[in-house]
C-alpha positions as CSV (number, residue, x, y, z in Angstrom):
1,M,95.0,84.5,111.2
2,A,93.3,83.0,114.4
3,A,96.9,82.7,115.7
4,A,97.6,86.1,115.0
5,A,94.7,87.5,116.8
6,A,95.2,85.3,119.7
7,S,98.9,86.3,120.2
8,A,98.1,89.8,120.0
9,L,96.0,89.6,123.2
10,L,99.1,88.5,125.2
11,P,101.2,91.3,126.8
12,P,105.0,91.5,125.9
13,P,107.5,91.1,128.6
14,L,107.8,93.8,131.1
15,N,111.2,94.8,129.8
16,S,109.7,95.4,126.3
17,P,109.4,99.1,125.2
18,F,106.1,98.6,124.3
19,Y,104.9,99.6,127.5
20,S,106.4,103.4,127.5
21,P,103.5,105.9,127.5
22,I,103.8,108.3,124.6
23,P,101.8,111.4,123.3
24,T,100.2,112.0,120.1
25,R,101.6,114.5,117.8
26,P,102.2,117.5,118.2
27,T,101.8,118.0,121.9
28,N,98.6,116.0,123.2
29,P,99.7,113.6,125.8
30,K,98.4,110.2,125.9
31,P,96.2,109.6,129.0
32,N,97.0,107.0,131.5
33,S,93.6,105.4,132.0
34,H,94.7,103.6,135.2
35,L,95.8,106.7,136.9
36,L,92.8,108.7,135.5
37,S,90.3,106.0,136.9
38,T,92.0,105.8,140.1
39,N,92.1,109.8,140.7
40,R,88.5,110.0,139.8
41,T,87.5,107.2,142.5
42,K,89.6,108.8,145.2
43,S,88.3,112.3,144.3
44,S,84.5,111.1,144.6
45,K,85.2,109.4,147.8
46,C,86.6,112.7,149.3
47,R,83.3,114.4,148.4
48,R,81.1,111.8,149.7
49,P,79.1,113.1,152.7
50,T,79.2,111.4,156.1
51,V,76.4,109.1,156.7
52,P,75.6,106.7,159.6
53,V,76.9,103.1,158.9
54,T,74.3,100.6,158.5
55,R,74.2,97.0,157.1
56,A,72.9,98.6,153.6
57,T,75.8,101.3,153.7
58,A,78.4,98.9,154.8
59,S,77.5,96.6,151.9
60,Q,77.8,99.8,149.7
61,N,81.1,100.5,151.1
62,D,82.4,96.9,150.4
63,K,81.0,97.4,146.8
64,D,83.0,100.7,146.5
65,K,86.2,99.1,147.8
66,D,85.7,96.3,145.0
67,E,85.5,98.9,142.4
68,D,88.5,100.6,143.6
69,S,90.6,97.4,143.7
70,E,89.4,96.6,140.2
71,S,90.4,100.1,139.0
72,T,94.0,99.8,140.1
73,A,94.5,96.2,139.5
74,F,96.9,94.8,136.9
75,N,95.1,94.7,133.5
76,P,96.8,92.2,131.1
77,F,95.1,93.7,128.1
78,G,96.1,97.1,129.1
79,F,98.9,97.2,126.7
80,V,96.3,97.3,123.9
81,T,93.3,99.1,125.4
82,D,95.3,102.0,127.2
83,N,96.8,102.9,123.6
84,P,94.5,105.1,121.6
85,S,96.0,103.7,118.3
86,S,95.6,100.1,119.3
87,R,91.9,99.9,120.8
88,S,90.5,98.8,117.5
89,A,93.2,96.2,116.9
90,I,91.8,93.8,119.7
91,Q,88.2,94.5,120.8
92,L,86.4,93.0,123.5
93,P,82.8,93.6,123.2
94,E,80.0,91.8,124.8
95,S,79.0,90.0,121.8
96,P,82.2,89.2,119.8
97,A,80.5,87.6,116.8
98,E,78.9,91.0,116.5
99,A,81.9,93.4,116.5
100,G,85.7,93.0,117.0
101,N,86.2,89.9,115.2
102,V,89.2,89.6,112.9
103,G,87.4,89.4,109.6
104,Q,85.4,92.3,110.5
105,M,88.6,94.3,111.3
106,L,90.2,93.2,108.0
107,Y,86.9,94.2,105.9
108,R,87.1,97.7,107.6
109,I,90.8,98.2,106.6
110,E,91.8,96.2,103.6
111,D,91.8,98.8,101.1
112,K,93.8,101.2,103.2
113,G,97.3,102.3,103.0
114,K,97.9,101.8,99.1
115,E,98.4,105.5,97.9
116,F,100.7,105.7,94.8
117,G,101.0,101.9,94.8
118,S,100.9,99.1,92.4
119,R,102.2,95.5,92.1
120,I,105.4,95.0,90.0
121,K,106.6,91.5,89.1
122,S,110.4,91.2,89.2
123,G,111.7,87.8,88.3
124,K,109.4,85.1,90.3
125,L,108.3,87.9,92.8
126,R,106.0,90.7,93.1
127,W,106.9,94.0,94.8
128,F,104.5,96.4,95.9
129,V,105.9,99.9,95.0
130,R,104.7,103.5,95.4
131,E,105.5,105.9,92.6
132,T,104.9,109.7,92.5
133,G,106.3,112.1,89.7
134,S,107.1,110.9,86.2
135,V,110.1,109.8,84.3
136,D,110.2,113.3,82.9
137,S,110.6,114.7,86.3
138,R,113.3,117.3,85.9
139,R,115.4,116.8,89.2
140,G,115.9,113.1,88.8
141,T,114.9,110.0,90.7
142,I,114.7,109.2,94.6
143,V,114.5,105.5,95.9
144,F,113.1,105.4,99.4
145,L,113.9,102.1,101.3
146,H,112.3,101.5,104.7
147,G,113.3,99.3,107.5
148,A,111.9,96.5,109.6
149,P,109.2,95.7,110.6
150,T,107.5,98.5,108.8
151,Q,106.7,99.3,105.2
152,S,107.1,101.8,102.3
153,Y,103.5,103.5,103.7
154,S,105.8,105.5,105.9
155,Y,107.1,107.7,103.0
156,R,103.7,108.8,101.5
157,N,104.1,112.2,102.6
158,V,107.6,112.6,101.8
159,M,107.1,111.2,98.4
160,A,104.1,113.4,97.7
161,Q,105.9,116.7,98.5
162,M,109.2,115.6,96.8
163,S,107.6,114.9,93.5
164,D,105.8,118.2,93.7
165,L,109.3,119.6,93.9
166,G,110.1,117.9,90.5
167,F,111.4,114.6,91.4
168,H,110.4,111.1,90.4
169,C,110.0,108.7,93.6
170,F,110.0,105.1,94.2
171,A,109.3,103.4,97.4
172,P,109.1,99.8,97.4
173,D,107.9,97.2,100.0
174,W,110.7,94.9,100.6
175,I,110.0,91.2,99.9
176,G,108.5,89.8,103.0
177,F,107.0,93.3,104.3
178,G,104.0,95.5,103.5
179,F,101.9,94.4,100.5
180,S,104.8,92.8,98.6
181,D,105.2,88.9,98.2
182,K,106.0,86.9,101.5
183,P,107.5,83.5,100.2
184,Q,107.9,80.9,102.6
185,P,111.5,80.1,103.4
186,G,113.0,77.5,101.3
187,Y,110.7,78.1,98.5
188,G,112.9,80.7,96.4
189,F,113.8,83.1,99.0
190,D,115.4,82.6,102.1
191,Y,115.7,86.1,103.6
192,T,119.5,86.5,103.5
193,E,121.3,89.7,102.9
194,K,122.4,88.6,99.6
195,E,119.0,87.8,98.3
196,F,117.7,91.0,99.3
197,H,120.4,92.6,97.4
198,D,119.8,90.4,94.3
199,E,116.0,91.2,94.2
200,L,116.5,94.9,94.6
201,D,118.9,94.9,91.7
202,K,116.1,93.0,89.5
203,L,113.5,95.6,90.7
204,L,115.5,98.4,89.8
205,D,115.9,97.1,86.5
206,V,112.3,96.6,86.0
207,L,111.3,99.9,87.2
208,G,114.0,101.6,84.9
209,V,115.8,103.4,87.7
210,K,119.0,104.7,85.8
211,S,122.0,105.4,87.6
212,P,123.1,107.9,89.3
213,F,120.1,108.1,91.6
214,Y,119.4,109.5,94.9
215,L,118.9,106.9,97.7
216,V,117.1,107.4,101.0
217,V,117.2,104.7,103.7
218,Q,115.5,104.3,107.1
219,G,115.4,101.9,109.9
220,F,116.8,98.4,111.0
221,L,117.4,94.9,109.3
222,V,116.1,95.6,105.7
223,G,116.9,99.4,106.3
224,S,120.5,98.2,106.9
225,Y,120.8,96.0,103.6
226,G,119.8,99.1,101.9
227,L,122.9,100.7,103.2
228,T,125.2,97.4,102.6
229,W,123.6,97.4,99.0
230,A,124.7,101.2,98.6
231,L,128.2,100.3,99.6
232,K,128.5,97.6,96.9
233,N,127.1,99.9,94.3
234,S,128.6,103.2,95.2
235,S,128.7,104.3,91.5
236,R,125.1,104.1,91.0
237,I,124.3,106.5,93.8
238,S,124.5,110.4,93.4
239,K,123.7,111.3,96.8
240,L,122.7,109.2,100.0
241,A,120.2,110.2,102.7
242,I,120.2,108.3,105.8
243,L,117.2,108.7,108.5
244,N,117.5,107.1,111.7
245,S,119.4,103.7,111.1
246,P,122.2,101.7,112.9
247,L,125.4,103.2,111.7
248,T,128.1,102.2,114.0
249,A,129.2,99.0,115.9
250,S,127.8,100.4,119.0
251,S,124.3,101.0,117.7
252,P,122.1,98.9,120.0
253,V,119.6,96.2,118.8
254,P,115.9,96.9,119.9
255,G,114.3,94.2,122.1
256,L,111.7,93.1,119.2
257,F,114.8,91.6,117.2
258,Q,116.3,90.1,120.2
259,Q,112.9,88.3,121.1
260,L,112.6,87.1,117.7
261,R,116.0,85.1,117.8
262,I,114.8,83.2,120.9
263,P,113.7,79.6,119.8
264,F,109.7,79.2,120.3
265,Y,109.3,82.6,121.8
266,G,110.2,84.1,118.6
267,E,107.6,82.1,116.9
268,F,105.0,83.5,119.4
269,T,106.3,87.0,118.9
270,C,106.2,87.3,115.3
271,Q,102.5,86.8,115.2
272,N,101.7,89.7,117.4
273,A,99.1,91.5,115.1
274,I,100.1,94.9,116.6
275,M,103.7,94.5,116.5
276,A,104.7,96.9,113.7
277,E,102.6,100.1,115.2
278,R,103.9,99.5,118.6
279,F,107.5,99.2,117.4
280,I,107.1,102.6,115.7
281,E,105.2,104.1,118.8
282,A,107.7,102.7,121.1
283,G,110.7,104.6,119.1
284,S,108.7,107.6,118.9
285,P,107.4,110.7,121.0
286,Y,104.1,109.9,119.5
287,V,101.5,107.4,119.1
288,L,100.1,106.5,115.7
289,K,96.5,107.8,114.8
290,L,94.1,105.2,114.0
291,E,93.9,105.3,110.5
292,K,98.0,104.9,110.1
293,A,98.0,102.0,112.8
294,D,95.7,100.2,110.7
295,V,97.8,100.1,107.6
296,Y,100.9,98.9,109.6
297,R,98.9,96.1,111.2
298,L,97.0,95.0,108.1
299,P,99.7,92.6,106.9
300,Y,100.2,91.1,110.3
301,L,96.3,90.6,110.6
302,S,95.9,89.3,107.3
303,S,98.0,86.2,107.5
304,G,100.9,84.7,109.5
305,G,103.2,85.1,106.5
306,P,104.5,88.7,107.4
307,G,105.5,87.6,110.8
308,F,107.1,84.4,109.9
309,A,109.2,86.4,107.2
310,L,110.3,88.9,109.8
311,L,111.2,86.1,112.0
312,E,113.5,84.4,109.2
313,A,115.0,87.6,108.2
314,A,115.8,88.4,111.9
315,R,117.3,85.0,112.5
316,K,119.4,85.2,109.4
317,A,121.0,88.6,110.1
318,N,124.0,89.4,112.2
319,F,123.1,92.8,113.7
320,K,126.4,93.8,115.1
321,N,128.3,92.4,111.9
322,I,126.0,94.6,109.9
323,S,126.5,97.7,111.6
324,S,130.2,97.2,111.8
325,Q,130.1,96.7,107.9
326,I,128.2,99.9,107.7
327,A,130.5,101.9,109.7
328,D,133.8,100.6,108.3
329,G,132.4,100.7,104.5
330,F,131.7,104.5,105.0
331,S,134.6,105.5,106.9
332,S,137.2,103.6,104.5
333,G,137.8,106.3,102.0
334,R,136.1,104.2,99.1
335,W,132.9,106.4,99.4
336,D,133.0,109.9,98.2
337,A,129.4,110.6,97.4
338,P,127.7,113.2,99.7
339,I,125.8,111.9,102.8
340,L,123.1,113.5,104.5
341,V,122.2,112.0,107.9
342,A,118.7,113.5,108.8
343,W,118.2,112.3,112.5
344,G,115.2,112.6,114.6
345,I,116.5,113.4,118.2
346,S,113.8,111.6,120.0
347,D,114.6,108.2,118.8
348,K,114.1,105.8,121.6
349,Y,116.1,103.1,119.9
350,L,119.2,104.8,118.5
351,P,120.7,107.9,120.4
352,Q,121.7,111.1,118.6
353,S,125.2,110.0,119.7
354,I,125.1,107.4,116.9
355,A,124.8,110.1,114.1
356,E,127.5,112.1,115.7
357,E,129.9,109.3,116.1
358,F,129.0,108.5,112.2
359,G,129.6,112.0,111.1
360,R,132.9,112.3,112.9
361,A,134.2,109.0,111.1
362,N,133.3,110.6,107.7
363,P,133.8,114.4,108.1
364,S,134.5,115.1,104.5
365,S,131.3,113.2,103.2
366,V,128.7,113.7,106.0
367,K,126.3,116.5,106.6
368,L,124.2,116.1,109.9
369,K,120.7,117.7,110.3
370,L,119.0,117.1,113.6
371,I,115.4,117.0,113.3
372,E,113.5,118.1,116.7
373,G,110.3,116.7,117.4
374,A,110.8,113.5,115.5
375,G,111.6,109.9,116.7
376,H,112.8,106.8,115.0
377,M,110.9,107.1,112.0
378,P,111.3,111.2,111.2
379,Q,109.3,110.6,107.7
380,E,106.4,109.4,109.6
381,D,106.5,111.7,112.6
382,W,107.6,115.0,110.8
383,P,107.6,114.6,106.9
384,E,107.8,118.2,106.3
385,K,111.1,118.6,108.3
386,V,112.3,115.7,106.2
387,V,111.3,117.1,102.9
388,D,113.0,120.6,103.9
389,A,116.2,118.6,104.7
390,L,116.0,116.6,101.5
391,K,115.2,119.5,99.0
392,V,118.1,121.4,100.4
393,F,120.6,118.4,100.0
394,F,119.3,116.9,96.8
């Protein structure tokens, strides 16, 4: 836990997307505190009246210059303190023992983010699964699968609204993510594609999900495994909805996953306590509100397990091969169920051209819906627009 907190204090590399300034939803720009403080200093100096230079005023001028240089100097903790959603992740009070320690942060947020959820045992593992609606829902069952490094919490608003429309909804945290079990590699789960597929099969059986059902998938890594699972189980799926996910061989791989694959540096990166929230923000036009960021960071603050699970999964994955497998599988003619690609066009990781290329390769199956104002996780940025697209499609 101490390692997680310590690593979060260190800045990411300069080429990381974590440095990009982004506004809060819907239109409030995120302030740049360095620029604001510099402008205030310069402005006040312009209004200062001219006075005779004495030893006292010279000393004061030296002090003012020192303050100016401090206000514009590089702040190694700026990537935390300049971001409104991350200010409480690592606090730097005068008395750290009284406020800002990891234990107190965990106590403040440990009960957050478990809406509609419960722990479900499947085989030797326990999944955290969110559920809305009931088995008697008249319009069928929807299973929502999240991507890395996030969790099913991103679907909470979409699930609530879809159940109001008559659907029965499930959204599990993949093994290794969110509030599900995070077994140590080599002890019953090694974070390979096949193991994720096998465990998902077991979970769906335990949940009593009857085929065919509706499937919604979003994101990288385990999100992609949701799509490769679908290709192997096409007869079980009535309709498939894809939110921003790598769909073509040309899909780029974000810097986070590249860093995780670097020996030693990956071990350091995976223990960044604010990794998940910063990944979300870097792919979106908005910062997360504090209460949301708390939930995404909670697993990574609680222990080193989630970080090492992500590390293992990222190192076992062949990202380009998986993207090619998805592109070829859905364009091969073997897939005939309808597909909705609901795409946040402000995605900083995956350009709109990825969705368009995928649609051209599957013209008879794919319906493309562009979602303005949403980024890499449209279900978090604009759940209402995602619901509008899903209710028409399903």
